C-alpha positions as CSV (number, residue, x, y, z in Angstrom):
1,M,12.1,12.0,8.2
2,P,8.5,12.4,9.3
3,K,7.5,9.4,11.0
4,P,3.6,7.9,11.1
5,D,1.2,9.3,14.3
6,P,1.5,6.1,16.5
7,A,-2.4,5.8,16.3
8,P,-4.1,3.7,14.0
9,L,-5.9,5.6,10.9
10,D,-8.8,4.5,8.9
11,I,-8.0,4.4,5.4
12,C,-11.2,3.3,4.2
13,L,-14.4,0.7,3.8
14,L,-13.6,-2.4,2.4
15,D,-16.7,-1.9,0.4
16,E,-15.0,0.9,-1.2
17,I,-12.6,-1.3,-2.9
18,A,-13.8,-3.8,-5.5
19,P,-12.7,-7.4,-5.3
20,N,-9.6,-8.0,-7.1
21,R,-8.9,-4.2,-7.6
22,A,-6.5,-1.5,-6.0
23,R,-6.9,1.9,-4.8
24,G,-4.2,4.8,-4.4
25,F,-3.7,6.7,-1.0
26,E,-1.7,9.2,0.4
27,L,-1.8,9.3,3.9
28,P,-0.5,11.9,6.4
29,L,2.5,11.6,8.7
30,Q,3.5,13.3,11.7
31,S,5.9,15.7,11.1
32,A,8.5,17.5,14.2
33,P,7.5,20.5,14.7
34,G,9.2,23.3,11.9
35,E,9.4,20.5,9.3
36,A,7.0,20.2,6.3
37,S,4.3,17.3,6.6
38,E,4.9,14.6,3.9
39,G,2.3,12.0,3.0
40,L,2.6,8.2,2.9
41,P,1.6,6.6,-0.6
42,L,0.3,3.4,-0.4
43,I,-1.3,1.3,-2.5
44,I,-4.5,-1.0,-1.2
45,W,-4.9,-4.1,-3.3
46,R,-8.1,-6.2,-2.1
47,H,-6.4,-9.6,-3.8
48,G,-9.2,-12.4,-3.1
49,E,-10.7,-12.1,0.5
50,S,-7.3,-10.9,1.4
51,V,-6.4,-6.8,1.7
52,K,-2.7,-6.3,1.4
53,A,-1.0,-2.9,1.6
54,F,2.4,-1.5,0.3
55,I,4.4,1.9,-0.2
56,N,3.8,2.7,-3.9
57,K,7.1,3.1,-4.8
58,C,8.7,0.9,-7.4
59,P,11.8,-0.5,-6.3
60,H,13.6,0.0,-9.5
61,L,13.5,3.8,-9.7
62,G,11.2,4.9,-6.7
63,L,8.4,6.0,-8.8
64,P,5.0,5.6,-8.0
65,L,4.0,2.6,-10.0
66,E,0.6,4.1,-11.7
67,T,0.3,7.0,-14.2
68,F,-3.2,7.0,-14.1
69,P,-5.3,7.5,-10.4
70,D,-5.7,3.8,-9.2
71,K,-4.4,2.1,-12.3
72,F,-2.4,-0.7,-10.7
73,L,-3.6,-3.8,-12.0
74,S,-3.3,-6.1,-14.6
75,K,-6.2,-7.0,-16.9
76,D,-7.3,-9.9,-15.1
77,G,-6.4,-8.4,-11.4
78,S,-3.5,-11.3,-10.5
79,T,-0.4,-8.7,-10.4
80,L,0.2,-4.8,-9.7
81,I,2.4,-3.9,-13.0
82,C,5.2,-0.3,-12.7
83,S,3.8,1.7,-15.6
84,A,7.0,3.0,-16.0
85,H,8.6,0.3,-16.6
86,G,6.6,-2.6,-16.9
87,A,7.8,-5.0,-13.8
88,R,5.3,-6.8,-12.2
89,F,4.5,-7.7,-8.2
90,N,2.4,-10.6,-7.1
91,A,0.1,-10.8,-4.3
92,D,2.9,-10.9,-1.4
93,G,5.0,-7.8,-3.3
94,A,7.9,-10.0,-4.9
95,C,8.8,-8.5,-8.6
96,T,8.4,-11.4,-11.1
97,S,9.2,-10.2,-13.9
98,G,10.6,-6.7,-15.1
99,P,13.9,-4.6,-14.5
100,C,13.5,-5.3,-10.6
101,Q,13.2,-8.9,-10.7
102,G,13.9,-10.2,-7.2
103,D,13.4,-7.1,-5.5
104,A,10.1,-6.1,-3.7
105,L,7.4,-3.7,-3.0
106,T,7.7,-2.5,1.1
107,P,4.9,-3.8,2.7
108,V,2.5,-1.6,5.2
109,D,0.7,-3.2,8.4
110,I,-3.1,-3.0,7.9
111,R,-6.3,-4.8,9.5
112,L,-9.6,-5.0,8.9
113,E,-12.0,-3.8,11.9
114,A,-15.6,-4.3,12.2
115,R,-17.7,-1.1,11.9
116,G,-21.7,-2.5,12.3
117,P,-22.0,-4.4,9.4
118,K,-19.2,-2.7,7.4
119,R,-15.2,-3.3,7.6
120,M,-12.7,-0.8,8.0
121,I,-9.3,-0.9,6.2
122,V,-7.0,0.8,9.3
123,L,-3.4,1.3,9.5
124,Q,-1.4,-0.2,12.1
125,R,0.9,2.6,12.9
126,A,3.4,2.6,15.6
127,A,5.5,4.5,17.5
128,G,9.2,4.2,15.7
129,H,8.1,2.8,12.8
130,S,9.8,4.2,9.6
131,E,8.3,3.0,5.5
132,G,11.7,1.2,5.3
133,Q,10.7,-1.4,8.2
134,E,9.1,-4.6,6.9
135,T,5.7,-4.9,8.5
136,R,2.7,-7.4,7.6
137,N,-0.4,-7.6,5.7
138,S,-3.5,-8.1,6.8
139,K,-5.3,-11.9,5.6
140,R,-8.6,-12.4,6.7
């Protein structure tokens, strides 16, 4: 299985995600020579003043959460929703209702970096990191 490149990766400017909205991204992973390159499907959720990232994979059946691009959230922006079975996830990624209640989305380590007057959302990638490892999210 490919592993993320150890160098941090710019995802997007914070301003590109409206407050209390989420966007999906497919980030490149480093592959061993001769292996097909896969992407890392992410959800970036700007929840209040924090930014959270999760693997875009419902713990129930392993499907992406959204049917239509960037349609992850409840109408009020307070929960992520799996479009396949209606599971709801809070800002920590915990499933609060639906068929995977008690499970959680896999968090991904991100941070905000100042870029002049703007802030960039950056994926923290470390050698040996795999998408199954638990990581933390930025709360800046």
